[in-house]
N, C-alpha and C positions, 0 to 999 in steps of 0.2 A: 741175278736177274734184277733189273732196275725197277724200283717201285714206282707205280704211277700215283701222282698226286690225286687224292680224292676230293671232290667238291663237297661243300657244306650240305649236310642232310637237310631236306626241306623242313622236317619237324623241328630240328634244332634252330633253324633260321626263324621259324614262326615263334618259338619260345623266346628267342632273343628280342624279336620285334615286340612281342607282348610285354616283356619286362620293361623295355624302353618306353612303351606307351604308358604303362602304369606309373613309371617314374615321372614321365612328362605331366600326367594328370595331377599328380601330387604337387609338382612344382607350380603348375598353373593355379592351383587352389591357394597356395601360399602367396603367390605374387599375381593376382588377377589383372593388374595393370599391364603385365608383360605377356599375358596369355595369347593374344592374337598373333603377335609377331613370332612368338616361340612355336606356335602350332604350324605357321607357314613354313618356317625353316625346317621343322621336323618332317613335315610331309614331303617337302622338296628333297630332303636327304634320303628318305625311304625310297621314293620313286627313282632317285638317281642310283642308289645301290642296287635296286632290282634290275634297272637297265644294264648296269655293269655286269651283273650276274648273267643276264640273258645273253649279252654279247660275248662274254667269256665262254659260255656254253656253246654258242654258235661257232665261235672260232675253233673250239675243240672239235666240234662235229665236222667242221670244214676240213680241219687237218686230218681227222680220222678217216673221213670219206674222200679225201683228196679232191675237194671241190675246186674248180678252176677259178681263175681271177675274174673272168667275165661274169660268172655266176655270183661271186662275192660282191662285185660292184653292183649287180642288179639287186641284190638283197639290201645293201645299205641305201641304195637309191629310194627304195620303197619305205624305209623306216621314217617315222614322224619325229625325228630328233636330229639336231645338227651333228654331222659326222664328216671327218676328213681322214683320208689315208695319205701318209706322207713319208718320204725318206728323210733321214736326218741331214742329208746334203741338199734336200729340196730338188733333187733331180726328178723325183716323181711326186706328183700331188694330184689328189682327186677329192673334190668336195661333192657331197650328195646334194640332191635337189633342195632339201630343207635349208641347208646352209647357204646355197647359192641364192635362194629367194630372200634370205635374211639380209645378206650383204649386198644383194642387187647386182649379180653378174650373170651373163647368159651361160647356157650349158657348154658351149664351145670353149669357154674360158675356164672350165672346171679343172683342166689339167695345167693351167698356167700357174707358175710358181712365183711370178713377179712380186706379189705382195702377200703370199700365203702366210708368212710369219707374223704379219700384222694382226691376224685374227687371234693370235696368242698375246696380243698387246705388246709385241716387240717391234720397236720402230725400225731397227736395222738388224741384220743377222748377227747373232751373238751366241757363241757356243755355250757359254755359261747359262745364258737365258734359256736356250733349248734344253740344256741338262735339267734345269729346274722344272720345265714342262714335263719331261719324261719321268723324272724321279718322284714328283709330287703326285699323291693319289688324286688330289683335286687342285687344279690350278685355275684361279679366277683371272679373266682378262677383260679389258675394256678397250673398245675400238669404235671407230666411226664407219658406218656403211656408206654406200654411194650417195644416199640422200642426206648425209651429214648427221644422222641420228646416232646417239651414243648407244652402243650395244654392250651388254654385260653377259658373259658366258663362263660357266664353270666347266673346265675341260678335265676329262679323265683319259689318260693315255696308256695304251697297252702295246707291247712288242708283238708284231705279227710275224715277222720273219727276219732272221739274221742273214746278212749277206756280206760278201767280202768287202766291198767298197762302202756300203752303207746299209743301215738297218731300216726295215719298214715298220711303221707304227700306225696304229688306229687311235684317233682321238675322238671321243664321244663328248658332245657338249650338252649342258643343261642351261637353257636360256633363263638368266636371272633378271632380264631387263624389266619386265612387269613387276616382279617381286621387289626389285630395287625401288621402282617408282612407288609401289605401295608402302614400302618402309619409309621412303622419304616423305610421302604424304602423311603417313601415320605420325612420323616424328614431327612434321610440320604442324599437324593438328594438335599433337601433344604440346609442342612449344607454344602454339597459339592459345591453347587452353591455359597453360601455366602463366603465359604472359598476360592473358586477360585477367586471371585471378590476381596476379601481382599488381596490374594497373588499377584494378578495382579494389585492391586491398581486401580481398575475400579469402578467408582461410576455410579449409574443409577438414573435418574430423569424422572418422567412421569407425564403427566397432561391430564385431559379430557376436561378442559374448558379454558386452557391457562391463567388461573388466579391463580391456585394453583398447587404446585408440591408435589408429593410424592417422597421422596428420599430413596434410599437403605441405609442399615446400613453402608456400606463402604463410601457412599457419605456423610453421617452424620459425620463419623469419619474424612474424609479428610478435610471437610470444618469447622468442629467444630460446627455443627448445634445443636440447642437445642432439636429438635425433627425431626422426619421424614416428618413432614408436614411443608411446607414453601410456602408463596405466591410468585408469579413470581416477584412482585415488590420488595419484600424483597431480593430475590435472585439477582435481578438486582443491588442492592446496593453493593453486594459483587464483582461485575464485575468492572474491572478497567475503569475509566471514558473514556479513549481513545478507549476502546473496546466495549463500550455499544452500539454504533451504529450498530456493527455487531450482537450483541445479540438481539437488537430490530428487526433487519431484519430477524433473524432466527425465533423469536417468531411469526412474522406476516406471515411467509412463509406458503403457503397452497399447495405447490407442493407435491403430493404423489407419484411421479414417481420414486424417487430415494432417497438414503441416502445421506445427505449433511454433510459437515464438516467445522467447523471454529476453528481457534486457538484464544484463548483469555486468559487474565490474571484474576484470581479470588482470592480474599483474602481467605486464608486458615486458618486452625486451629491454626497455629503458628503466625497469624496476619500479614503474609507477602504474597504479591501477587505471586502466582505460575502460570506458563503457563500450560494451559489445552487444550486438543483437544476435542471438543464437536461434536460427531457424532449423528445427529438427523434425525428424519423422522416423517412425518405426516401420520396417518392412518384414512381414512374416517369411520364415523359411519355407522351402518346398522340398520335394524328394531330391531335387538336384542342386538346390542352392541353400546357403546358410542364411539365417536371419540377419538383418542388417539394421543398424541404428546409427544415426548421426545427422550431420547437416552442415550448413554454412555459418561461419562466424564473421560478422562485419563490424569494423570499428565505427562506432557512432558517437565518439566522444564529442566532436564538434557539434553534431546535431543535438546531442544531449544538453550541451551547454546552452544552445539556443532554446531548447525545450524548457529549460529551467525557468526562463523568463515567462514563458506561457504558463508553466506549472504553478508559478507563484500566484498567478491570478486565480487559478482553479483549485490548487491544493495547499497553498501555504497561507497561514494566518498572517495578516498584515502587521498586527501589533506585536506578536511574540516571535515571528520568524520560525515557527514550527508548523507541523502539519495541521490542517483544519479538519472539520468534520467530513468533508468530501473525501479527503485522502484517507482518513481513518476508516471510513466505510469500505472503500475500495480495497485497501491493503488488508484490513481486518478480515474481509471475506476470503481473500487469497490465503491468508494464514489459516483461517478456519478450514478451508478445503484441503490444505496441506496436512493439517492435523488429522483429518479423516483418512487421508491417503497413507500417511506415514506413521500413524499412531503417535503423533506428538501431542503435547498439551501446553496450553498457554493460559496465563492469568490476564484478565482485563480489569483494571482498577479505574473507577470513575471518582474524581476528586472535585471538591467544591471549596472555594476559599470562604471561610466563615465571615459573615457580616460584611462582605465586600462592598455591598451597596452603600453601607454606612461609611466605610473607609474611602470609597470613591467620592462620596459627597462631601465628607469632612476635609479630605486632603486635596481634593481637586483631581481632575482627570489626568493631569500630567503625572502626578504621583501614583494614581491608579494604574496607568499604563506601565509605569516603572515596576510596580508590584507584579503585574501580569507577566511582563517580560522575564523578570528574574525568577518567578515561580516556574515558568516554562523551562528556563535554563536549568533549574534544579531538577526538574523531571527528567530532562534529557540525560543527566548524569547516570540515571538508573536504567536506561534502556539497554536491554540485553540483545545479543545477536538475533536478528530476525524480528525484533520487536519495534515499537513505535511509541512516540509521545505526541499528543495532539491536543489542541484547544477545541472543545466541542462548541461552546458558546459562552458569552459573558465571562463568568468566573468559574466555568466548568471545564475540566480537563480529563484526559484519559491516558492511561499508560498500559501498554501491552508488554508482558514479561514472559519469557520462556519458563515453563514449569519443569524443574528437574527433580520433582518428587518431594519438595520441601513445602509442606502445607502452611508453614508460618512465614513464608517469603513475603506475601502481600502485606502482612501486618508489620513486619520488620522494615520493609521498604517504605511504607507510609510514615512510620515513626521517624525514620531517617529524614524523610522529606520534611516532616513537621519541624524537626530540629534545625534543619538548614533554613527553612522558611522563617522561623522565629528570629534568626540572626539578622534579617533585613530590617528589623525594627530599630533603626538608628536615626540620628539627626531629626528631620521633620517627622519621622514615623516613630520616634522613640516612645511616645505615649500610647501607641496602638498595640493591641495584642494580635499578632499575626499568627493565624492557625488555619488548618484545613481539616475537613472531614472526608471520609472515603467509604465507598462500598465496592465490593469486588465479587467476581464470579470466575468460573473456570470454563475454558472451551477445549473441546467441543461438548463436554458433558452437560453444561447448563443451558443448552438451547439447540434448536434445529438449524440455526443460521447465526452468523456473527451479530446481526441486528438483535436477535433474541438474547444472546449472551450479554450484549452490552446493555440492553434494557433491563436485564435481571441485575446487573451491577448497579444500575441506577435505582432499581427497586430497593436494593440493599442500602444505598445511600439515603434514600427517602425514609427508610424504615428505622433509621438510627434513633437513638433516644433524644435527639435534638441538642445534645450538649456539644460544645465546641470540641473539635479534635476527635470526634467519634469515628470508629472504624468498624464496619459491619460486613459480614460475609452473606452472600445470597443463600436463602433457603427457599425451597418450593412453597412453603407455607406462607411466605410473604406475598405471594402473587395475588391472592384474592383480595387482601386488604388494600394493596397498592392499586389494583384494578378499580376497586370501589372509589378510592380517592381520585384516580385519574378520570373516571367517568364524572365524578362530582365537579372536578376542575373544568372539564369540557362543558358541562351543563351551566356552570357559573359564568363561563366566558360568553355563552349564548344568552344567558339571563341579562348580563350587562348590556349586550347589543340590543336585546329585545325590551329593554326598559322594565324589567321585572323587579328591579330594586326600588325600594321606597323608604322614605324616612318616617319614623314614628317619633313623637315628641312627648317627653315626660316633664310635667310642670315643676318649677321650683318656686317655693312660697316664702315670702317675707314673714318671719315669725313674729314680728312686732305688730303687724296689721292684718295678716292673713291674705294679703293680695299677691297675685302672681307677679314675679319679678324676672322670670326667665324660663327657658326650657332647655333640655338636653336632647340633641338630635341623635337618634339611635337607628342604625341601618337594619332593614328587614328585607328578606327575599321572599316575595310572594309569587308562587308558581301560578300558571294559568288555571289550574284546578282549584285555586284558593288556598293551597297548603302554604303555611308560613314557615320558613326556615330561619332559625335564630342565628345570630352572629357567631355563637360558639361553634356551630357546625361548619360554617363556610369561611370565616375570616382566617383561621389558621391555614386552610388550603390556599386562600388568596395570597397570604403572605409568602408561602413557599413557591407559588407559581408566578409571583410578581404581578398578579391581577389587583393587588391591594392598592396600587397607584391609581388605577382607574376608579376604584371604589371610593377612595379618599377624595379624589377630585370631584366626584359626583356629590359626596356629602358636603364638601365645602361650598360648592356653587349652589346646590339646591337649598342648603340651610340659609345662605345669605338671601337668595331669591324669595324664599317663603317668608322670612322675617320682614323683608321690605314690603311684601304683599300684604301682610297683616297690618303693617303701619298704614298703608294706603287704604285699607278697609276700615280704619278708625279705631283699631284695637290699641290698648296701651303699649308704649314702647317697652320691649323686653329684651333681655340678653339671650342671644342664640349661642349655646355651647356645643362645640363639636370636638370629637376626639381624634388625635393624631397618633398613628403607630410610629415605631422607631424608624420604619422605612420612610415615612413622610417627613418626620421631624428633622432627620439628619440630611435632608436634601439641601444642597447649597443654594437652590433658587426658591426656598420656601417663602421668603418674604415677597418675592415677585408673584408667586402663585396666589397668595392671600390678597395682595393688592389688586390683582387682576379680578379676583372673584368679587371684591367690594366694588370695584369700578363697574363691572358688568351689571351688578344688581342695584347699585345706587345706595347701598346700605352704608351708614356711617360707622367708622371703626369701633366706637365705644359700645355698639350693640352686638359685637362679635366677641366670643370668648373661646380660647383654645385650651382644651384640657390635656394635661400630660400626666402620665403615671410617675410615681416617685422613682421607680427603678429606671424608667426611660430617661428621666431628667438627670439622674446621677450616674448614668452609664459612662458618660464622658462629660464631666462637670464643666470644663472650660468651654467646650463647643456648645453645650446646652445653654450656658449663660449668654454666649454670643448670639445664638439663635433667638433666645427670649428677648434680648435687648432690641433686636431688629424688629420683632413683632410689637414690642412696647413703643418703639418709635412711630409705628403706624397708628397707635392709639388703641390697639387690640388688647383686650383683657387676657390674663393668663391664670389658669387654675391648676393646682396640683391635686390630682385624683388619688384616692386610696392612701392618703397620708397615714403613716403609722404602721403599714404592713411591710415596708421594705427596710431601708437603712435606719429609719426612725431617729435621725439626727436632727434635733431642733436647730442646730447651728446653721443648717442649710436655709432656714427661713430668712436669715440675714443675707445669705449669698445670692439666692435666686430671686429675680425680679417679678415675683408672682403677685397677683391682686386678690386671689381667692384660694382658701385652703379647704379641701373637701375631707371631712372626717369619715373614715371608713366605717361601713355598716357593722363591722365586727365589734366596734366599741359601743354601738348604739343598741344592739339587739337586747342586751341584758343590763342596760345602764341603770334601771330602777332598782336592781337587786345587787349589782356588782359595784361596790364602793371604789375598788381600784380603777375600774373602767371610768367611773364618774370623775375621779381625781385626775386621771390622765386627760380626759376631754376638757375638763375645766382648766387645767394647766396650759394645754395647747391653745385654748381660746384666749386666755389672758396674754400669752406670749405673742400670739398673732395680732391682737389688738394693739399691743405695744409697738408692733412693726407696721401698724396701719394696714393690716391684711384682714380682709373679711373672711368669715367662716361659714360653711354650710355642712350640715349633717345629712348623710344619705341613709336610706333604709328605715325611715320613721314610719311606724305602722299603727301607732295608737296615740291618743291624746296625752297619756302619762309621759311618754318619751318626749313628745313635743313640749310639754310644760317644763320638764327637767332641763331640756336644752335651752329653752327661752330664759330660764332663771340663771343658767350658766353663762349667758351672754352670747349664745350662738346667733348669728344674723339670719341665716336662711335654713330651710328644710326641704328635703326631697324624699319621697317614698310613697308606698301604696296608700298611706293615709290621705294623700292629696289626689293621687291618680296614677294609674299604670301608663306605660308608653302607649300613645294613641295616634291615629292618623290625623292629618291636618283638619279635616272636617269635624272630628270629635273634639279636638282641642279648641276649635272655634266655639263649640257649645260650652266648653269649660270656661272660655273667656266670658261668654254671656252670663253664665251662672256666677262667676267670681266677681264680675263687675256689679252685680246686683246686691252682693253681700254688704 
């Protein structure tokens, strides 16, 4: 008994379809860019197979139940798919309504075979071509309908009946025309997108796990990648070392609220680092989708080169060609934020060139700028990846270093900088001691913002012992004392503007006749409530904050004005003595400033005396002598203050062009009981007289001291025996009293 072929069980068919569906979903997840077209093809195939199964079953039932030809024709006429019954010699052809409507022929031509083979895409009858139609499970054909439109149909052909002369076949079609159009449109859109990205030179990188990137074709081309798949770690190696900290921050960003952007350098296909703008965003995953991270990368090298010109104005220091304070504050805050996010740590070191104002004035601005530029270049050698070197102001610089757990790194770095800096003292600078001091702090531990951390490093610098080359770390205990000095500095600046500074005058007496021969001008700060602040409290602050220049200018001009006023009032001509600090004395335009003050007041030069300390004068002996000679050329007198407390070398009396020598009060205090002090004072007076230098003793408090000094040959005296420092109106009373003696 002949076995009948059994059709596929419905449950088995369902299992096969389910398995195929699962495989398809997995494939689409792996390749999301191909998901749309893959789903269309899959659905089309399933529908096609179901239709084949239905027709096969129908043909089996027709055969079993001996359905007639007219009934069969009626059935296929009603089906909503293209169908044709044909004999292999085309002696019989019948197209159903769906096919006739598609190709545009009337019903009466349905049995015409004149061009039936053309619906199979066969231009002329060809047995081999017909055999391929019959043998292939699915045969795709393209042909034109009566309107000239291209039609695409996938044909599936089954044997209906074997006959002696020819066999009868049923071909069922699946219209692919619209699907083809969709695929063409999709491909065109894809091509358009890729072409747009290529023309715009925009690359795209995407990741679902932040460990692996999928790169667009343009991204592959731009960076010269081997494939469109690259790990995040591999991509990171292409990023410039100084920009990796920004890239790391972007990778770890979980903010889904907005698109963010960073600029970084990436090694490109030509092996050179190009500047790119990376616009990225994080998208959260859902029940049906994976999380997504990535964005577009645009080559901005040319734009960046143009921006450099603009950046130079805003962020680059003109003298040193390194970052300025604006750049330091912007970049510093970015580094600070990154430290918070990634648990990194950085050092901020603030450096100050010791005595730069003296160097600048003695050597000229050209050499001063040379020192600044080379100091900046030295700093730049020590910049670590992600760090920065910047000029904050004047002779203040900052250096940001990555902290790798070495607490001694700031000290070692500063000492190396000091060694390098000292080597610049050659040629014209050979006589200058080049050094720098530093204060440092750590971020983010030492402040709630980058500004806080930097200010704390500045606190440390200001809290140093004052010696050249000092290096000091920030400690929280510094804060209160620095804040106090800072507030005092602000108050002092306001006091200068509000004219709260005033000169007091202490008389100098001619020991031979007891008459006043001069006064020393001493600065006082008198607050609105009447409180008097002594120079010891505010002058050091003024020197550190560079307010001393304004104070000295006031002392010089006011002293000249007041002395000329007393002359006009009929008082005896006296010498007005003023004190210069090292900041003032070492200025290259000192002579011009003194000449200007004399001219404005109308005071003759011989009634002005400039007092210098011994240590100040001998700090740079050659330049000091040069400055003194310039003042002597004007006719101004020169006095050396506190003689004997510094170098105590009498040989300098012959070198320095001074007119008056002030004997320090330490020799006068016990001169009546201390024979050694008396012998020293007497010897100095004798030597000074031999050099035609007058002498004055300060700190005289009683008549015994006055008598001893007079007998030793001292010319003048100053001290509480004659009067304390007093305001102008009190000194005028002293004038009246002294003139009556």
